[in-house]
TILO-715559 format. One line per 10 residues: number of its first residue (from 1); their letters; for each residue z, y, x of N, C-alpha, C. Coordinates in steps of 0.2 Angstrom, whole numbers, always signed. Example, Ala and Ser with C-alpha at 12.3 -4.5 7.8 and 13.67 -1.06 7.14 Angstrom:
<rs>
1 = as = +39,-28,+66,+39,-22,+62,+39,-16,+66 | +35,-11,+64,+36,-5,+68,+39,+0,+64 $
</rs>
This chain:
<rs>
1 = xxxxxxxxxx = +362,+563,+566,+368,+566,+568,+374,+561,+565 | +378,+558,+570,+383,+554,+568,+390,+559,+567 | +395,+556,+565,+401,+560,+563,+404,+563,+570 | +402,+560,+576,+405,+563,+582,+402,+570,+584 | +396,+571,+580,+392,+577,+582,+393,+583,+578 | +397,+582,+572,+398,+587,+567,+403,+592,+570 | +403,+598,+568,+407,+604,+571,+414,+604,+567 | +414,+602,+561,+421,+602,+557,+424,+596,+557 | +431,+596,+559,+435,+589,+558,+435,+586,+551 | +433,+591,+546,+433,+588,+539,+427,+583,+539 $
11 = xxxxxxxxxx = +422,+584,+543,+416,+580,+543,+416,+575,+548 | +421,+574,+552,+421,+569,+557,+428,+565,+557 | +433,+568,+560,+440,+565,+561,+443,+563,+554 | +442,+568,+549,+445,+567,+543,+440,+566,+537 | +434,+564,+539,+429,+563,+533,+431,+558,+528 | +434,+553,+529,+436,+548,+524,+442,+551,+520 | +446,+554,+523,+452,+557,+519,+450,+562,+514 | +445,+566,+516,+443,+572,+511,+437,+570,+507 | +435,+564,+507,+429,+562,+504,+428,+564,+497 | +434,+564,+493,+434,+565,+486,+431,+573,+485 $
21 = xxxxxxxxxx = +434,+577,+489,+431,+584,+489,+425,+585,+492 | +423,+581,+497,+416,+582,+499,+411,+580,+494 | +413,+575,+490,+408,+574,+484,+407,+580,+479 | +412,+584,+479,+411,+590,+475,+408,+596,+478 | +409,+597,+485,+406,+603,+488,+401,+602,+493 | +398,+596,+494,+393,+595,+499,+387,+598,+498 | +382,+599,+503,+376,+602,+501,+372,+598,+496 | +373,+591,+497,+370,+587,+492,+372,+588,+485 | +379,+589,+484,+382,+591,+477,+379,+598,+475 | +378,+603,+479,+376,+609,+477,+368,+608,+475 $
31 = xxxxxxxxxx = +364,+605,+479,+357,+604,+477,+357,+600,+470 | +361,+595,+469,+360,+591,+463,+362,+595,+457 | +368,+598,+458,+370,+602,+452,+365,+608,+450 | +362,+611,+455,+356,+616,+453,+351,+612,+450 | +349,+606,+452,+344,+602,+449,+345,+600,+442 | +351,+598,+441,+354,+596,+434,+353,+602,+429 | +355,+608,+432,+355,+614,+427,+348,+616,+426 | +344,+616,+431,+337,+617,+429,+333,+613,+424 | +335,+606,+425,+332,+601,+420,+335,+603,+413 | +341,+603,+413,+345,+604,+406,+342,+611,+403 $
41 = xxxxxxxxxx = +341,+616,+407,+338,+622,+404,+331,+621,+401 | +327,+617,+404,+320,+616,+401,+321,+612,+394 | +326,+607,+394,+327,+604,+388,+330,+608,+383 | +335,+612,+385,+338,+617,+380,+333,+622,+377 | +328,+624,+381,+323,+629,+378,+319,+625,+373 | +317,+619,+374,+312,+616,+370,+316,+613,+364 | +322,+611,+364,+325,+609,+358,+329,+614,+354 | +330,+620,+357,+333,+625,+353,+328,+631,+351 | +322,+631,+354,+318,+636,+352,+311,+633,+351 | +310,+628,+347,+303,+625,+347,+298,+629,+344 $
51 = xxxxxxxxxx = +300,+634,+340,+296,+639,+337,+293,+644,+342 | +297,+644,+347,+295,+649,+352,+291,+646,+358 | +294,+640,+360,+291,+637,+366,+287,+630,+365 | +287,+629,+359,+283,+622,+357,+288,+617,+356 | +285,+611,+353,+289,+606,+351,+289,+601,+357 | +294,+596,+357,+294,+591,+362,+296,+585,+359 | +293,+579,+360,+295,+573,+357,+301,+570,+361 | +304,+566,+357,+310,+562,+360,+308,+558,+366 | +302,+555,+366,+300,+552,+371,+299,+556,+378 | +297,+562,+377,+296,+566,+382,+303,+569,+385 $
61 = xxxxxxxxxx = +308,+570,+380,+314,+572,+382,+317,+566,+387 | +317,+560,+384,+319,+555,+388,+316,+554,+395 | +310,+556,+395,+306,+555,+401,+309,+560,+406 | +311,+566,+404,+314,+571,+408,+321,+569,+410 | +324,+566,+406,+331,+564,+407,+331,+558,+412 | +326,+554,+412,+325,+549,+417,+324,+551,+424 | +320,+557,+424,+319,+560,+430,+325,+563,+433 | +329,+566,+428,+335,+569,+430,+340,+564,+433 | +341,+558,+430,+345,+553,+432,+343,+549,+438 | +336,+550,+440,+334,+546,+446,+335,+550,+452 $
71 = xxxxxxxxxx = +338,+556,+452,+339,+560,+458,+344,+557,+463 | +342,+557,+469,+346,+553,+474,+345,+557,+481 | +347,+554,+486,+348,+558,+492,+340,+559,+495 | +336,+555,+493,+329,+556,+495,+326,+562,+492 | +328,+563,+485,+326,+569,+481,+329,+575,+485 | +335,+575,+487,+338,+581,+490,+335,+583,+497 | +333,+577,+500,+330,+579,+507,+323,+582,+506 | +319,+580,+500,+313,+582,+498,+314,+590,+497 | +319,+592,+493,+320,+599,+492,+322,+603,+498 | +325,+600,+503,+327,+603,+509,+320,+604,+513 $
81 = xxxxxxxxxx = +316,+600,+512,+309,+600,+516,+305,+606,+513 | +305,+606,+506,+302,+612,+502,+305,+619,+504 | +312,+619,+505,+315,+625,+507,+313,+628,+514 | +311,+623,+518,+308,+626,+525,+302,+630,+524 | +298,+629,+519,+293,+633,+517,+294,+639,+513 | +298,+638,+508,+300,+644,+504,+305,+648,+506 | +309,+646,+511,+315,+649,+514,+319,+652,+508 | +319,+648,+502,+323,+650,+497,+326,+643,+493 | +332,+642,+493,+335,+636,+491,+334,+635,+484 | +335,+640,+480,+335,+638,+472,+327,+638,+470 $
91 = xxxxxxxxxx = +323,+641,+474,+316,+641,+472,+313,+634,+474 | +316,+631,+479,+314,+624,+482,+316,+619,+476 | +321,+620,+473,+323,+615,+467,+318,+616,+462 | +316,+622,+460,+311,+624,+455,+304,+620,+457 | +302,+621,+463,+296,+618,+465,+296,+610,+465 | +302,+608,+467,+303,+600,+467,+302,+598,+459 | +305,+601,+455,+304,+599,+448,+297,+600,+445 | +294,+606,+447,+287,+607,+446,+282,+602,+448 | +283,+600,+454,+279,+594,+457,+279,+588,+454 | +285,+586,+451,+286,+580,+447,+282,+581,+440 $
101 = xxxxxxxxxx = +283,+587,+437,+280,+588,+431,+273,+588,+431 | +270,+590,+436,+263,+590,+437,+260,+583,+437 | +264,+578,+439,+261,+571,+440,+261,+568,+433 | +264,+571,+428,+264,+568,+421,+260,+573,+416 | +255,+570,+413,+251,+573,+408,+254,+577,+403 | +260,+574,+400,+263,+578,+395,+268,+583,+398 | +272,+581,+403,+277,+585,+406,+274,+591,+409 | +267,+591,+411,+264,+596,+415,+263,+602,+410 | +264,+601,+403,+263,+606,+398,+269,+611,+398 | +275,+609,+402,+281,+612,+401,+283,+616,+408 $
111 = xxxxxxxxxx = +278,+616,+413,+280,+618,+419,+282,+626,+419 | +279,+629,+414,+280,+637,+414,+288,+638,+412 | +291,+633,+409,+298,+634,+407,+303,+632,+412 | +301,+629,+418,+306,+628,+423,+308,+635,+426 | +314,+636,+426,+318,+642,+428,+316,+648,+424 | +314,+647,+418,+311,+652,+413,+317,+658,+412 | +315,+664,+413,+320,+669,+412,+325,+670,+416 | +326,+666,+421,+332,+666,+425,+331,+670,+432 | +337,+672,+435,+337,+674,+442,+341,+668,+445 | +340,+668,+452,+343,+662,+456,+351,+662,+455 $
121 = xxxxxxxxxx = +354,+668,+454,+361,+669,+453,+363,+666,+447 | +359,+665,+442,+361,+662,+435,+362,+654,+437 | +358,+651,+441,+358,+644,+443,+364,+644,+447 | +365,+648,+452,+371,+648,+457,+377,+649,+454 | +377,+653,+449,+384,+655,+446,+386,+649,+442 | +382,+646,+438,+384,+640,+434,+385,+634,+439 | +381,+633,+444,+382,+628,+449,+389,+628,+452 | +391,+634,+455,+397,+634,+458,+403,+634,+453 | +402,+636,+447,+407,+635,+442,+409,+628,+441 | +403,+624,+440,+404,+617,+439,+407,+613,+445 $
131 = xxxxxxxxxx = +405,+615,+451,+408,+612,+457,+415,+614,+459 | +417,+620,+457,+424,+622,+458,+428,+619,+453 | +426,+619,+447,+430,+615,+442,+431,+608,+444 | +426,+605,+446,+427,+598,+448,+432,+598,+454 | +431,+603,+459,+436,+603,+464,+443,+604,+462 | +444,+608,+457,+451,+609,+454,+453,+603,+451 | +449,+599,+447,+451,+593,+444,+453,+588,+449 | +449,+587,+455,+451,+582,+460,+457,+584,+463 | +459,+591,+464,+465,+593,+467,+471,+591,+463 | +470,+592,+457,+475,+591,+452,+477,+583,+452 $
141 = xxxxxxxxxx = +472,+579,+453,+473,+572,+453,+477,+570,+460 | +475,+573,+465,+478,+572,+472,+485,+574,+472 | +487,+580,+468,+494,+582,+468,+498,+577,+464 | +496,+573,+460,+500,+569,+456,+503,+564,+461 | +500,+562,+467,+503,+557,+471,+509,+560,+474 | +509,+566,+477,+516,+569,+480,+521,+570,+474 | +519,+572,+468,+523,+573,+463,+527,+567,+461 | +523,+561,+461,+526,+555,+459,+532,+553,+464 | +530,+554,+471,+535,+553,+476,+541,+557,+475 | +540,+564,+474,+546,+569,+473,+550,+567,+467 $
151 = xxxxxxxxxx = +547,+565,+462,+551,+563,+456,+555,+557,+457 | +552,+552,+461,+556,+546,+462,+562,+548,+467 | +561,+552,+472,+566,+553,+476,+572,+557,+473 | +569,+562,+469,+574,+566,+465,+579,+562,+461 | +577,+557,+458,+581,+553,+454,+585,+548,+458 | +581,+545,+463,+584,+540,+467,+590,+542,+472 | +589,+549,+474,+594,+552,+479,+598,+557,+475 | +598,+557,+469,+602,+562,+465,+609,+563,+466 | +612,+557,+469,+619,+557,+470,+621,+557,+477 | +616,+558,+482,+618,+558,+489,+619,+565,+491 $
161 = xxxxxxxxxx = +626,+566,+492,+628,+573,+494,+626,+574,+501 | +625,+580,+503,+624,+582,+510,+626,+590,+510 | +627,+592,+517,+629,+598,+518,+623,+603,+518 | +623,+608,+513,+618,+613,+512,+619,+618,+518 | +613,+622,+519,+614,+627,+524,+610,+633,+521 | +614,+639,+522,+611,+645,+520,+611,+650,+527 | +606,+653,+528,+605,+656,+535,+606,+652,+541 | +605,+645,+539,+606,+640,+545,+613,+638,+546 | +618,+641,+542,+625,+639,+543,+627,+635,+537 | +633,+631,+538,+635,+627,+533,+637,+630,+527 $
171 = xxxxxxxxxx = +635,+627,+521,+636,+631,+515,+638,+625,+510 | +639,+628,+503,+641,+623,+498,+637,+617,+498 | +640,+611,+498,+635,+605,+498,+631,+605,+491 | +626,+601,+492,+621,+599,+487,+620,+592,+487 | +615,+590,+483,+612,+583,+484,+605,+583,+486 | +603,+578,+490,+596,+577,+492,+591,+577,+486 | +593,+574,+481,+589,+573,+475,+588,+580,+472 | +593,+584,+471,+592,+591,+468,+588,+595,+472 | +589,+595,+479,+585,+600,+483,+577,+598,+483 | +576,+591,+482,+569,+589,+482,+566,+591,+475 $
181 = xxxxxxxxxx = +571,+591,+470,+569,+593,+463,+566,+600,+463 | +569,+604,+467,+567,+611,+467,+560,+612,+469 | +558,+608,+474,+550,+608,+476,+546,+606,+470 | +548,+600,+467,+545,+597,+461,+544,+602,+456 | +549,+606,+454,+549,+610,+448,+544,+616,+450 | +544,+619,+456,+540,+624,+458,+533,+622,+458 | +531,+616,+460,+524,+614,+460,+522,+613,+453 | +526,+610,+449,+524,+609,+442,+522,+615,+439 | +526,+620,+440,+525,+627,+437,+518,+630,+439 | +517,+629,+446,+510,+632,+448,+504,+628,+446 $
191 = xxxxxxxxxx = +505,+621,+445,+500,+617,+442,+498,+619,+435 | +502,+621,+431,+501,+624,+425,+497,+630,+425 | +498,+634,+430,+494,+640,+431,+487,+639,+433 | +487,+634,+438,+480,+632,+440,+476,+629,+435 | +479,+625,+430,+476,+622,+425,+473,+627,+420 | +476,+633,+419,+475,+638,+414,+469,+642,+416 | +467,+642,+423,+461,+646,+425,+455,+643,+422 | +450,+647,+419,+444,+646,+416,+438,+647,+421 | +435,+642,+423,+429,+644,+427,+424,+647,+423 | +420,+652,+426,+416,+656,+422,+409,+657,+426 $
201 = xxxxxxxxxx = +404,+658,+422,+397,+658,+424,+393,+663,+420 | +387,+666,+422,+383,+670,+419,+376,+667,+418 | +372,+669,+413,+365,+667,+412,+361,+673,+409 | +361,+678,+413,+359,+684,+410,+354,+688,+414 | +351,+685,+419,+345,+688,+422,+347,+693,+428 | +342,+697,+430,+342,+700,+437,+348,+705,+438 | +350,+709,+433,+356,+713,+433,+360,+712,+427 | +360,+706,+424,+365,+705,+419,+364,+708,+412 | +357,+710,+411,+356,+713,+405,+351,+710,+400 | +350,+703,+402,+345,+699,+398,+338,+702,+397 $
211 = xxxxxxxxxx = +336,+706,+402,+329,+709,+402,+324,+704,+400 | +323,+698,+403,+318,+693,+403,+318,+690,+396 | +324,+689,+393,+325,+686,+387,+323,+691,+381 | +326,+697,+382,+325,+702,+377,+317,+704,+376 | +314,+704,+382,+307,+705,+381,+303,+700,+378 | +305,+694,+378,+302,+688,+374,+303,+689,+367 | +309,+690,+365,+310,+691,+358,+317,+694,+357 | +317,+700,+355,+323,+704,+354,+327,+703,+348 | +324,+699,+344,+328,+697,+337,+333,+691,+338 | +332,+688,+344,+337,+682,+346,+343,+685,+349 $
221 = xxxxxxxxxx = +349,+683,+347,+355,+685,+351,+355,+680,+357 | +352,+682,+363,+352,+678,+369,+359,+677,+372 | +363,+682,+371,+370,+681,+374,+373,+675,+371 | +373,+674,+364,+376,+669,+361,+372,+662,+362 | +366,+662,+363,+362,+656,+364,+363,+654,+371 | +363,+658,+376,+365,+656,+383,+372,+654,+384 | +376,+657,+380,+383,+655,+380,+384,+648,+378 | +380,+646,+373,+380,+639,+371,+378,+634,+377 | +373,+636,+380,+370,+632,+386,+376,+632,+391 | +379,+637,+393,+384,+637,+398,+390,+633,+396 $
231 = xxxxxxxxxx = +392,+634,+390,+397,+630,+387,+396,+622,+387 | +390,+620,+387,+388,+613,+387,+390,+610,+394 | +391,+614,+399,+394,+611,+405,+401,+612,+406 | +404,+614,+400,+412,+615,+400,+414,+621,+404 | +410,+626,+404,+411,+632,+408,+411,+638,+403 | +415,+643,+404,+416,+649,+400,+410,+654,+402 | +407,+657,+397,+403,+663,+399,+406,+669,+401 | +404,+672,+407,+406,+679,+409,+401,+684,+406 | +403,+687,+400,+399,+691,+396,+396,+697,+399 | +400,+701,+403,+397,+707,+406,+397,+707,+413 $
241 = xxxxxxxxxx = +391,+707,+416,+391,+706,+424,+385,+710,+426 | +385,+710,+433,+379,+713,+436,+374,+707,+438 | +371,+707,+443,+367,+701,+444,+371,+695,+446 | +377,+696,+448,+381,+690,+450,+387,+690,+445 | +390,+684,+444,+397,+684,+441,+402,+687,+445 | +406,+691,+443,+411,+694,+448,+415,+690,+452 | +416,+684,+451,+420,+679,+455,+428,+680,+455 | +430,+684,+450,+437,+685,+450,+441,+679,+448 | +438,+675,+444,+441,+668,+443,+442,+664,+449 | +437,+665,+453,+437,+661,+459,+443,+663,+464 $
251 = xxxxxxxxxx = +444,+670,+464,+449,+673,+468,+456,+670,+465 | +456,+670,+458,+463,+667,+455,+464,+660,+457 | +458,+656,+457,+459,+649,+460,+462,+649,+467 | +459,+653,+471,+461,+653,+478,+468,+655,+479 | +470,+660,+475,+477,+662,+475,+482,+657,+472 | +480,+653,+467,+484,+648,+464,+485,+642,+469 | +479,+640,+472,+480,+635,+477,+484,+637,+483 | +484,+643,+485,+488,+646,+490,+495,+645,+489 | +497,+647,+483,+504,+647,+481,+507,+640,+481 | +502,+635,+479,+504,+628,+479,+505,+626,+486 $
261 = xxxxxxxxxx = +500,+628,+490,+500,+626,+498,+507,+629,+501 | +509,+635,+499,+515,+638,+502,+521,+634,+500 | +521,+631,+494,+527,+627,+492,+527,+621,+496 | +521,+618,+497,+521,+612,+502,+523,+614,+509 | +521,+620,+511,+523,+622,+518,+530,+622,+518 | +533,+625,+513,+540,+626,+513,+544,+619,+513 | +541,+614,+509,+544,+608,+509,+543,+604,+516 | +537,+605,+519,+536,+602,+526,+541,+605,+531 | +542,+611,+531,+546,+614,+536,+553,+612,+535 | +556,+612,+529,+562,+609,+527,+563,+602,+529 $
271 = xxxxxxxxxx = +558,+598,+528,+559,+591,+530,+559,+590,+538 | +555,+594,+541,+555,+595,+548,+562,+596,+551 | +565,+601,+548,+572,+603,+550,+577,+598,+548 | +577,+595,+542,+581,+589,+540,+581,+583,+545 | +575,+582,+547,+574,+576,+552,+577,+578,+558 | +576,+584,+560,+579,+587,+567,+586,+587,+567 | +589,+588,+561,+596,+588,+560,+599,+581,+558 | +595,+576,+558,+597,+569,+557,+599,+568,+549 | +597,+572,+545,+598,+571,+538,+594,+566,+535 | +588,+565,+538,+583,+560,+537,+581,+556,+543 $
281 = xxxxxxxxxx = +580,+550,+542,+577,+546,+548,+570,+544,+546 | +566,+543,+551,+559,+541,+550,+558,+534,+551 | +555,+531,+546,+554,+523,+547,+549,+522,+553 | +551,+517,+557,+547,+516,+563,+541,+511,+561 | +536,+513,+565,+530,+509,+565,+529,+507,+573 | +530,+500,+574,+530,+498,+581,+524,+499,+585 | +518,+500,+581,+512,+501,+585,+510,+508,+586 | +514,+513,+583,+513,+520,+584,+516,+523,+590 | +513,+528,+593,+515,+531,+599,+518,+538,+598 | +524,+540,+599,+527,+546,+598,+525,+551,+603 $
291 = xxxxxxxxxx = +525,+549,+609,+523,+554,+615,+520,+550,+620 | +515,+553,+624,+512,+550,+629,+516,+549,+635 | +522,+552,+635,+526,+551,+641,+533,+549,+640 | +535,+551,+633,+542,+549,+631,+543,+544,+626 | +544,+538,+628,+543,+532,+624,+548,+532,+618 | +554,+536,+619,+559,+536,+613,+557,+540,+607 | +552,+544,+608,+550,+549,+603,+547,+546,+596 | +550,+548,+591,+548,+547,+584,+547,+554,+581 | +541,+556,+581,+540,+563,+579,+538,+564,+571 | +540,+570,+568,+538,+571,+561,+531,+574,+561 $
301 = xxxxxxxxxx = +526,+571,+564,+519,+573,+565,+516,+575,+558 | +518,+571,+553,+514,+571,+547,+516,+578,+543 | +522,+580,+544,+524,+586,+541,+521,+592,+545 | +521,+591,+552,+518,+596,+556,+510,+597,+554 | +507,+591,+554,+500,+591,+552,+499,+595,+545 | +503,+593,+540,+502,+596,+534,+503,+603,+534 | +508,+606,+538,+509,+613,+538,+503,+616,+541 | +500,+613,+546,+494,+616,+550,+488,+617,+545 | +487,+611,+541,+481,+611,+537,+482,+615,+531 | +488,+615,+528,+489,+620,+522,+488,+627,+525 $
311 = xxxxxxxxxx = +490,+629,+531,+489,+636,+533,+482,+637,+534 | +478,+633,+537,+471,+634,+537,+468,+635,+530 | +470,+631,+525,+467,+632,+518,+469,+639,+516 | +475,+641,+517,+478,+648,+515,+473,+653,+518 | +472,+653,+524,+468,+658,+528,+461,+658,+525 | +458,+653,+524,+451,+653,+520,+451,+655,+513 | +456,+653,+510,+457,+655,+503,+458,+663,+502 | +462,+665,+507,+464,+673,+507,+457,+676,+508 | +453,+674,+513,+447,+677,+514,+442,+677,+508 | +442,+671,+505,+437,+670,+499,+439,+675,+494 $
321 = xxxxxxxxxx = +446,+675,+492,+448,+679,+487,+447,+687,+488 | +448,+689,+494,+447,+696,+496,+439,+698,+496 | +435,+693,+499,+428,+694,+499,+424,+694,+493 | +425,+688,+489,+421,+687,+484,+421,+691,+478 | +427,+695,+477,+428,+699,+472,+425,+706,+473 | +421,+707,+479,+418,+713,+480,+410,+712,+481 | +406,+717,+478,+399,+716,+479,+396,+723,+478 | +392,+725,+483,+389,+732,+483,+384,+733,+477 | +385,+738,+473,+381,+739,+467,+380,+733,+463 | +374,+732,+461,+372,+727,+456,+372,+720,+460 $
331 = xxxxxxxxxx = +371,+720,+467,+371,+713,+470,+370,+714,+478 | +374,+711,+482,+372,+710,+489,+373,+703,+490 | +370,+700,+496,+369,+693,+497,+375,+690,+501 | +380,+695,+503,+385,+692,+507,+389,+687,+504 | +390,+687,+498,+394,+681,+494,+390,+675,+495 | +384,+675,+496,+380,+668,+495,+382,+663,+501 | +382,+666,+507,+384,+662,+513,+392,+660,+512 | +396,+665,+510,+403,+663,+509,+404,+658,+504 | +401,+658,+498,+402,+653,+493,+400,+646,+496 | +396,+645,+500,+394,+639,+503,+400,+635,+507 $
341 = xxxxxxxxxx = +405,+639,+508,+411,+637,+512,+417,+636,+507 | +416,+637,+501,+421,+637,+496,+425,+631,+496 | +422,+625,+498,+425,+619,+498,+430,+618,+503 | +429,+622,+509,+434,+621,+514,+441,+622,+513 | +442,+627,+508,+449,+628,+506,+452,+622,+503 | +448,+619,+498,+450,+613,+495,+451,+607,+500 | +446,+607,+505,+447,+601,+509,+453,+601,+514 | +454,+607,+516,+461,+607,+520,+467,+607,+516 | +467,+609,+510,+473,+608,+506,+473,+601,+504 | +468,+597,+503,+468,+590,+502,+471,+586,+508 $
351 = xxxxxxxxxx = +469,+588,+514,+471,+585,+520,+479,+587,+521 | +481,+593,+519,+488,+594,+519,+492,+590,+515 | +489,+589,+509,+492,+584,+504,+493,+577,+506 | +488,+575,+509,+488,+568,+512,+493,+567,+517 | +493,+572,+522,+498,+572,+527,+505,+572,+525 | +507,+576,+520,+514,+577,+518,+515,+571,+513 | +511,+568,+510,+512,+561,+506,+514,+556,+511 | +510,+556,+517,+511,+551,+522,+518,+552,+525 | +520,+558,+526,+527,+559,+529,+532,+558,+524 | +531,+559,+518,+537,+558,+513,+538,+551,+512 $
361 = xxxxxxxxxx = +533,+547,+513,+533,+539,+512,+537,+536,+518 | +538,+540,+524,+541,+538,+530,+549,+539,+530 | +551,+544,+526,+558,+546,+526,+563,+542,+523 | +569,+542,+525,+575,+539,+522,+581,+542,+524 | +586,+543,+519,+592,+547,+521,+596,+544,+526 | +598,+547,+531,+603,+545,+536,+610,+546,+534 | +612,+541,+530,+619,+541,+527,+625,+542,+532 | +624,+539,+538,+630,+540,+543,+630,+547,+545 | +625,+550,+547,+625,+557,+549,+626,+562,+544 | +624,+560,+538,+626,+565,+532,+633,+565,+531 $
371 = xxxxxxxxxx = +636,+559,+530,+643,+558,+529,+648,+561,+534 | +645,+560,+541,+649,+563,+546,+649,+571,+546 | +643,+574,+544,+643,+581,+544,+647,+584,+539 | +647,+581,+533,+651,+583,+527,+659,+583,+529 | +660,+577,+532,+667,+576,+534,+670,+581,+539 | +665,+584,+543,+667,+589,+548,+666,+596,+546 | +665,+597,+539,+665,+604,+537,+669,+605,+531 | +675,+604,+531,+680,+606,+526,+680,+613,+524 | +678,+617,+528,+678,+624,+527,+673,+626,+521 | +668,+622,+520,+664,+624,+514,+668,+624,+507 $
381 = xxxxxxxxxx = +674,+621,+507,+678,+621,+501,+682,+627,+500 | +681,+632,+505,+685,+638,+504,+682,+642,+498 | +676,+641,+497,+673,+644,+491,+676,+642,+484 | +677,+635,+484,+681,+633,+478,+688,+636,+478 | +691,+636,+483,+698,+638,+483,+699,+646,+481 | +694,+650,+484,+695,+657,+482,+693,+658,+475 | +688,+654,+472,+686,+655,+465,+692,+653,+461 | +696,+648,+462,+702,+646,+458,+707,+651,+459 | +708,+654,+465,+713,+659,+466,+711,+666,+462 | +705,+667,+462,+702,+673,+458,+704,+672,+450 $
391 = xxxxxxxxxx = +702,+665,+448,+703,+663,+441,+711,+664,+439 | +715,+663,+444,+722,+663,+442,+725,+670,+444 | +721,+675,+445,+723,+682,+445,+725,+685,+452 | +724,+681,+457,+725,+683,+464,+720,+688,+467 | +722,+694,+468,+717,+699,+469,+713,+699,+476 | +717,+696,+481,+714,+696,+488,+712,+689,+490 | +710,+685,+485,+708,+678,+487,+703,+678,+492 | +697,+682,+492,+692,+681,+497,+695,+683,+504 | +698,+688,+504,+701,+690,+510,+706,+685,+514 | +710,+682,+510,+714,+677,+512,+710,+671,+515 $
401 = xxxxxxxxxx = +705,+669,+512,+701,+663,+514,+696,+665,+520 | +694,+671,+520,+690,+674,+526,+695,+674,+532 | +701,+676,+532,+705,+676,+537,+707,+668,+540 | +707,+664,+535,+708,+657,+537,+702,+653,+540 | +696,+655,+537,+691,+650,+539,+685,+653,+543 | +684,+660,+543,+678,+663,+546,+678,+661,+553 | +673,+658,+555,+672,+656,+562,+677,+650,+564 | +680,+647,+560,+685,+642,+561,+683,+635,+558 | +685,+630,+561,+684,+623,+558,+690,+621,+555 | +689,+619,+548,+695,+616,+545,+695,+609,+545 $
411 = xxxxxxxxxx = +701,+606,+545,+701,+598,+545,+703,+597,+538 | +703,+591,+536,+706,+589,+529,+713,+591,+529 | +717,+589,+534,+724,+591,+534,+725,+598,+533 | +722,+602,+537,+722,+610,+536,+721,+612,+530 | +715,+609,+527,+713,+611,+520,+718,+610,+515 | +721,+604,+515,+726,+602,+510,+733,+606,+511 | +734,+607,+517,+741,+611,+518,+740,+618,+515 | +734,+621,+516,+733,+628,+514,+733,+628,+506 | +730,+623,+503,+730,+622,+496,+737,+622,+493 | +741,+618,+496,+748,+617,+494,+752,+623,+495 $
421 = xxxxxxxxxx = +750,+627,+499,+754,+633,+501,+753,+639,+496 | +748,+638,+492,+745,+644,+487,+750,+644,+481 | +750,+651,+479,+754,+652,+473,+749,+652,+467 | +748,+645,+466,+743,+644,+460,+747,+638,+456 | +744,+637,+450,+747,+632,+446,+746,+625,+449 | +751,+620,+447,+750,+613,+449,+744,+610,+447 | +741,+612,+442,+735,+609,+439,+729,+611,+444 | +729,+617,+446,+724,+619,+451,+725,+616,+458 | +731,+616,+460,+732,+612,+466,+730,+605,+466 | +731,+602,+461,+729,+595,+460,+722,+594,+460 $
431 = xxxxxxxxxx = +718,+599,+457,+711,+599,+457,+708,+600,+464 | +711,+605,+467,+708,+606,+474,+710,+601,+479 | +716,+598,+478,+718,+593,+483,+713,+587,+483 | +711,+585,+477,+706,+580,+476,+699,+581,+478 | +698,+587,+479,+691,+589,+481,+689,+588,+488 | +683,+585,+489,+681,+584,+496,+674,+587,+497 | +671,+588,+503,+665,+591,+504,+659,+586,+500 | +661,+580,+500,+656,+575,+497,+656,+576,+489 | +661,+578,+486,+661,+579,+479,+660,+586,+476 | +660,+591,+481,+659,+598,+479,+652,+599,+478 $
441 = xxxxxxxxx = +649,+597,+473,+641,+598,+472,+640,+601,+466 | +644,+603,+462,+643,+606,+455,+639,+601,+451 | +634,+603,+448,+630,+599,+443,+624,+597,+447 | +624,+597,+453,+617,+595,+457,+614,+588,+455 | +619,+583,+454,+616,+577,+452,+613,+577,+445 | +615,+581,+441,+612,+581,+434,+606,+585,+435 | +606,+590,+439,+599,+594,+439,+594,+590,+442 | +596,+585,+447,+591,+581,+450,+588,+576,+445 | +591,+574,+440,+589,+569,+436,+585,+572,+430 $
</rs>
């Protein structure tokens, strides 16, 4: 099957763009992670309980590790072939390892320790924890690219005044740098929350009560021992579970990524509107086509694509969070097929990031349009006037300015004439007379830096 025959655009049209997450969540990644855990479990038993399971030489450990390190795509295909017979994916991994051990006179003595004491969900729990942790780390790395762009623009454009809009209407001016800094700050806060999530797994048997371990030797604190094994993969133990790890931390991850996605959707929509209002121009690529019928078009397609892909990611993540945190009694299998799709939320979020990064790299402030718009909206300074009037004790300041400006356009001349007619101090008149829509930005420039 070539890329044109796959059902998901993540696997064909966008395959190269999302390759980093495919490496974390592919079928191959799942099989290999399960395999690695099964191998490490055998070594763990033999090196931590040699009085229970027998001794193993360093040579034999190295032989097992060589086998582990030799795993490749042919190995995965062999496991998939075994699965056709077993109709059980985790058992297929166990049999693959067993078949290899049988070939070696020494390793064949340890066949009984493959998957010893475990239920499939122990392997799956730790496997998905490792994969999702890697997915989070990859996502954090990808986020750095857009953060770098936003940091650069925030500083670079910190002093470029433009007309802000509230309710879509002209409002007190801001600077482009400061408005982009808002998105930067929001994303950075959510990144810290995402970083704080601790992937969790269980290694406690069929219903989470360590039955198989306890029956072997109830003098051993298996909870502590198995925690040590889980921690060796840099995963936290989920201590009290049913057959499955409850997946609440996965739901937290889904929700965290969705909040980050929503901030980027907010950014993409704002950029789309800014471009539509000529606040930004798009850099031209002479080889690109904006429309199949209208040659003049230069469309903000990257921001539109990012919005669409972030929205798909959100929909998937909402479903995962709502579904995975529920399980009938001690276990039902409905989470199994759902977890196989967990990488899709990451994949579409990555696609959204790549699109918005591309879009951000194409924009440049349209200074002519920005300055013209500011010059045509002197009425935004009425906020400054009524504030000074209030400061000087005039009780009906707001009402006077409302009568002057609501629904009306003020010119520079009208504005200054009104200022000079006010019963306020000469100092205040001088301050207001020197004010322009370009300079009425508060401390926006400092906030941006």
